[in-house]
N, C-alpha and C positions, 0 to 999 in steps of 0.2 A: 594369536600371532606370537612368534618367538620374541621374547623381550629384547634379545640382542638385535633382531631385525628392526624392532620398534625404535630402539636407541639409535640405530644407524640412520633411520629415516629422519628422526629428530635432528641429528647432527648434520645431515645433508641439508635439511631445511634451514637450519641456523646458518650453515655455510653459504647457501644461496642468498639469504638475507644480508649477510655481511658483505658479500660480493657486490650486491646492488647498492649497499650503503657507501663503501669507501674504495671500491675496487680500482686498481690501476689498469684493469683489463677492459676498460670501456672505450669506445671509439665513436666518432661521428663520421657518417658516410654521406658525402655530398653527391647528389644526382645531377645529371647534365640537363634534364628537361622534364616536362610533363607530357611528352608526346604520347599519342595512342591511349590517352586516358578514357575510361568508360564514362567519365563525368563531363558535364558541359555547364557553362555559365547560364545556359538557357533553362536548365532544370536544377536550380539550386536546392530544391527541397530534398534532393538525394544526398546532400552532404551538409546542409545547414538546417537547424530547426526553424519552424515557422516564426518563432520569436526573433531569431537572428535575422531572418529575411525582413521581417516587419521593421526592425530597428533601422536597417539600411534604407528601406523605402521611406520611412518617416523623415529621415535626414537627407534624402536625395543622394544616397551613396550607391554607386554602381557595383554590382558583383563582377569581380575580375579574376584574372588568372591566379592571384594569390589565394583566392578562396578554394580553388580546385585542390582536392587532396593529393598527396603523393601517389604516384602510380603504384597500385598494389602489386603489379607484376614485378616491379623493381624491388619492392620490399620482399616479396616471395623469393625472388632470385637471390637476394642477399641471405635470406634465412636458409635457403637450400644449401648454401656453402657450409653451414654448420654453426653459425653464430646465433645468439639469442637476441631477438629484437626487444629493445626497451621502449623508445618513444619516437614517433614520426613527427616531423614538422613540415606542414604544408607551406608556411610562409618562407622558410629557408630552403624548402625542397630537399629534405634529407631525412636521415634516421640515425638514432643512437643505438649501439649494439654492445653486447658483452661476449667476450671469448677469452680463453686462457691461451689460445694458440695463435700467435702472430702470423703464422703461415696462412691462416684463413683470411686474414686481412689482405695479404698479398694476392690471394686469389680474387678477392672482392675488387681490388684495384684494377684487375684485368677485365672486369665486366665492362661492356661497351657503354653502358649508361651511368657509370660511376666516374665523376669528375675528380674527386680527391677523397682522402681520408685523413683523420687526425686522431691521435691517442690522447686520452685524458689520464694524467698521472697524478697521484697524491702521495706525498711523502710523510704525512703526519695525520694523526687523528685528533689533534688538539687545537691547531691554529684556527680551524673553521668555527670553533666555538666562541671566538673573540667577540663578535658582534653581540651575541646574546649574553655572554658573561659580563661585558661592559655594562649592559643594562641592569643586570643583577647587582653589580657593584655600585652603580649609581643609586639604585633603589635603597641599598643598605646604608649608604653614607650621606645621602642628600638631606638638606634641611629645608623643610617646606616653607612656602611663602603664601600668605593669605590673599584672597581677592575680596576687597571690601566694597566693591562697586556692584552689589546685587541690584539687578534691574527688573527682574520678572518674577511673578508668582504663577506657577503652572498647575494645570489640572492633572498632570502626571506626577507621580511620587518618585522623583529621580534618585532619592537616597544619596549615596556617596558620589554619584556622577553629576550632581546638579551643577557644580562650578564649571566643569569642562564643557557643558552644553550652553550654559548661560553666558559664558565668555564669548561665544560666537553669536549671541543673540538668536539662538535657535529655538527657544522655548515658544515664542509666539507662533512660529511656523508649525511646530508640533500641535499647539493648541487649536490651530485652524484645521487640524485633521490630517496633516501631512507628516506621517511617521514611517514612510517607506513602503506603504502598501503597493503591491504589484511591481515593485522594483526588484531587480535581481543583481546581487553583488557576488563576484567571484573573489575569494580570499586565497591568495597565494602565500604559503607560509611553510613552516618547518614541521608541522604536526599540530594536532588538536587534542592533546592528551586529556581524557576524561570529559570532553565536551558533550559526550553522549550520556553523561551521568550528572553533570553539574546542574544544580537547581536554577541558576539564573537563566538557563536555556530551556526550562521545562515547557514554557508556552511555545517556544520555537519548535520543539519536537512534537508537541501535541497538535500544533496547527499545520504540520508538514512544511514548515518554512526552511528546513534544510532539504534542499532539492536533491542533494547527492554529494558524494565524496569521490576523490580519485587521487591515487598516490603515483606520482611521476618519478619518485626516487626509487621506490621498490614496487614496481607495477603489480597490482593485485593486493598490496598491503593494506593494513588497517590504520587510517590516519588518526583514529582515536587512541591508539596505543603508542603514538609517537610523541615528540617533544611538546612541551606545554605552551610554547611561545604563541602559537596560533590561537589557542584557547583564550589567552589574555587579550590578544588583538581582537578576536571575534567579540569578546564581551564589551569592548568599547562601542561597538555598533549594535549588537544583537541582544545584549542582556535585557531581560524584561522581568525583573523581580521588584515590584513596587515597594518603596520604602527602603530597599537595600541597594539596588543598582538598576537603572534603566539607561540603555545606550542611545546613540543618536539615531538609529534606524531600527526600532524594536519590532516593526511590522514588515520589514523587508524579507525577501527570500535569499538564501545563501547556497553557494557551492563551495565546499571546503576542499582545497586543492593543495596537496603537499608537493612542493618543488625543491625545497631546501633540505640538504643533509647536514645536520649540525656536527657530525663526526669528522668532517673534513671541510676544507675550502677548495673545491675542485671545479675546474672550468665547466664541467658538464652541467653544473647547477644552472648556469645561464641558459643552456639548451633545454633543461627541464622547465625553466621559467617560460621560455618561448612556447613550448608545447602546452604548458598550463594556460597561458594567455590565449592561445589558439582555441583550446577547449572551452574556455570561458566565453569566447566569442561565438563559437559554434552552437552553444546551448542557449544563447540569447542574453548573456549578462549585459547590464547597462553600465556597470562600474566594475573596476578591478581595484582591490586594495592589495598593495605589495609592501609589506614591512620588511623589506630585504634590501641589501646594498652590496654591490660588488666592486671591489678595487684590488684588494690584496688576495693572492692565492698561495696555496702551499708551495707550488712550483713557480719560481720567479718569472719563468718565460711566459706564464699566463697573466701575470699581474698587469693591471691597467695603469699606465703612467698618466700624468696629468694631460698629456697630449692626446691620449685616447678618449678623454672625457669631453668629446665634442658633440655628443648626441647621435653620432652616425657611425661609430666604430664598434662599440660593444654590441654583441648580438642581442642581449636583453634590451638594450636601448633601441636598437633597430626595430625589434618586435613590439616594444611599447608604443612607438610612434605609429606602427601599422595598426595596432589595436585602436588607437585614437582615431585613425583614418577610417576605421570601421564603425565609428559612432559610439565608442566606449570612453567614458571618463576614467582615466588611469591616475590614481593617487599613489605616490611612492614615498617612503621615508627618505628624507634628505640624507640621513646618516648621522652617526654619533662621533665624528672625528674632528669637530670644531676646535677642540683643545689640543690637537695633535700637530705634528709637522707636515701632515697631509690632510688639511682641513676641508677638502673639497667634497661636493656632492658626488657620490659614486653612481654606478650604473644600476638600474635604468633611470634614476632620478635626473641624470644629465640629458635625457631625451628632450627633443625640441618641444613637444606638445604635452608632455607629462606634467602634472601638478606635483612638484616636489614640495613636501610638507616638512617644515622645520618645527622646532619645539620652543614653547614659551612656558613660563610659570603661570600660575593662575592670577598673578598680579600684572600680567601682560608683558613682562620683561623677557627678553631672549635668554634661553639657557645656554651657557657657554659651550656645552658639548655639541650643540646643534651645528651640523656641517654647513659650510658657506659656499659662496660662489666667488667670482664668476666661473662659467665654463671656459674652456680654453679658447673658444671662439667668441667670448665676450658677452654671453647672455647672462641675465640675472638669474641666480638660483640662491636660495629656494624661491618658490613662487608665493606661498602663503603659509601661515603659522597656526598651530593649535596647541593645546596643552600637551606637553610631553615631559612634565616634571611634576610628580605628585598626582598623576591621573589614577582614578579608580579602575581596578582590573580584577577579573576573576582569578582565583588561585586554587590550587589543589583540586579536589573533587567536589568541594562544596563551599569554599571560602571566598570572600571578597576583601581585597586590600583597599582601604579607603584612599590611600595615596601611594601605592606601591609601583605605579607605572612610570618608569624613568627611561626615556629614550624616544627618538622620533618614530619608533615602532608603534607608539600609541597615539601620537599626534596625527599620524596618517589615517588610521581607521576612525578616529573621532571625526575627522574632516570628511572622510568618505561617506560615512553614514549620514551626516548632515547634508552633504551634496545630493545624496539620493532623494532626500525629502524635497529639496529645491527642484530637482528634476521632475519629481512627481507632481509638484505644483505647476510646473511649466513644461509639459510634455512636448510642446511644439518647438522648443528651443534646441538649437544644436549644441554640441559639445563646446565649441569655441565661444558661443554666446554665453553659455553658463560660466565658462572660465573667465570671460571678460567681465561679467557682472560681479563675480566674486572678487576679482582684483580691484575693480573700481570701488567696491564697497569697503575695502580693507583699510586698516588704520594708517598705512603709509602710501596710499594710492597716489598722492601728489608727488612723492619722492621715494620711489622704491630703491632698495639697496641690496647688497649681496650678503647681508646678515639676516634680514627678515623679509626680503622680497617686498611684496606689496603690503605685508603686515597681516593682521588678524582680520579675517572677513567678518562682516556684519550681515547675517542672513536676512534680516528684515530689510536692510538697505538694498541688498542684492535683489530681493523680490520686487522692490519698488522699481529698480532699474529694468528688470525683465518685464514689467507691466507695460512698458512703452512698446509702440508698434515696431520701432526700429532700435533695438538696444545699441547703445553707442559702443564703438570699438575702443579698446584700451588705449590706442594710439591717437584717437580723435582729440581735437581741441575741446577742453571741458567748458561747458556752458557757465558753470559757477567758477569765477576766477579767484575770488578771495572772500573769506569770512573774517571780519576784523572787529574786535579780537575774538579769538576762539581757543580755549574756553573764555567765557565772559561773565560779568556780574550783572550789569544793567544795560550798558550800551553795546549794540551789535549791529553791524551793517554788512549786507551781502553785495558784492560787486560782480557783475556779469561780464562775459566776453561776447560782445556783439559787434557784428560788421555792418548790419543794416537795421532799419526800423522793423521791429517785430512785436507781435503780441505775446507777452510772457505770462504764463500762469504760475502762481506760487501756491504751494500747499505745505503747511506746517503741521506735523503730527507728533503726538507723544510716542513713547517707546512701545506702548500697547496698540498703536495704530489709530488712536482717537484723534480726530481733526481739531486743530486749535485755530487755524487761520487759513483762509483761502482768498485769493485775489487774482484778477487779470489786469495787466497794465500794458499800455503801449510804451515801448522803450526803444532807445536808439543808442548808437555809439557815443552820443554826447550826454546820455542820461542812463547810466548803467548801474546806479546804486539804489538799493532799497533799505531803508532804516527799519529794523524790526524791534527797536528798543521799546516802543510803547506796547507792542504786542506781547513782549516777553516780560514786561515790568512786574506783573503780578503772578508770574508763573513760578512754581517751586523749582529748586535746584534739581538738576537731572539731565538726562539725554533726550534730545529732540531731533527730528529729521525734517529737513527742508528739501522738498522736491520742486525743481524748477523745470518747466518745459516750454518749448516753442513748437512750431508746426513740425519741425524735423529733428529736434534735439531734446534730450532729457538728461537731467543730472540730479543727483541726490547728495546732500551733505549732512554730516552729523554736527549738531550744535551741542555744546556742553555748557550748561549754566551752573556756575558755582553757588 
């Protein structure tokens, strides 16, 4: 081949790549309907994997019109005008396209099945890096804080990741054999540079736990040659290098999906996010981790004001709630703007049913940069918290930083992986039952606020809650009214909320699940107190769990003995 021709091909390929990355020549085409589709909700196997269908069946979720793909004839008609198709979205019923000729968009607008079009414009290649650069800056300047409350000894050799898993009391769940086996997690991020080479993922590759990759920014691109952020995020869940770093779900399966372009902050990225979430749904993902946050854009007309963060305005937030309605747990970073003049959770963390994950130090205190709530319509955000300051993360092509993860980008996957293990342990539970148990198990369950939400979940306590036949709703009246005092030294009394005479069962266990005390008592609204002082008098200092149950209610409380 003529060298000049080869050089021309290379330049053309580079040009196409650059266009897909930051082009102002991208558009969204909104279709009017899904009429005359060859697909039917009666034959979902034609557009959903069996795993996606099974997830719906297990949770009693009907297949509906949102599941029907975009009419291929419409997509073909748009392509025939001369534009390049990027990504379709069945939930929004549209398609993103690329063209340098705005006259072609005018022709597309004239098509009978096109409702509207919009152009995505980017004025800068720098502002979009802000979210990731902030995390780099935080990692470079932060002063670590120690966690001195070690509770568990594990059969797994967590290495540098021990603290961030122990903080959630997740080690006992792992030791019971729940490490994410047969769970599928979709990871939406900016790229997974060198994740195909990094040794912490050796077993992931050897065991076929990476089910596939897909690039929604540059369709057909290689996600392993893109930004490093997704690799660090993935390591919080999937790392499995004993003695060096083991993540929260080392045995889970993963789809690596690139939806974020770090070279700009363009509104099209939310549409990429939608298509990525839809893809995760269609291939049967049980969970989605999204360490991404959208509020500011390069072009002010796309920026989300506080009034937009109502969970129903941003397209990514709309899609995130749809994903939850399809039976997927969606965890999203709360954001890193808590220290700014716009401290709110961005999209899609503002969505109604998404678990917005804030950041804490390993000593359980909130990190000041962690974004806060409420949403504009008054809902508490974030939902729950995990380590996002000094988290262990994979770096480069072979390294691990023991405490280099600073940002809610890392608290979210730490939580996502741990939730996958809880879901594995309780496959019969719905998304909302899992969420409710996590909130009720958390450190601020009695008084959630807009700085830490319900607080730091305790996964052992959550598993106790889910053991009940009817897991209590987060809004139900709690059976345990008060533990007084707590923490305690010698004297401790539990007071119940009772309206009638009931048989009440008490179970007291240690942090490792060993039973310390069990009793059944007939109690009434005039006899609601149980003195545990004698039971606890000879017990060592530490954390204990009191499970209280009646015929139709169950509650779990954490006791701390000094």
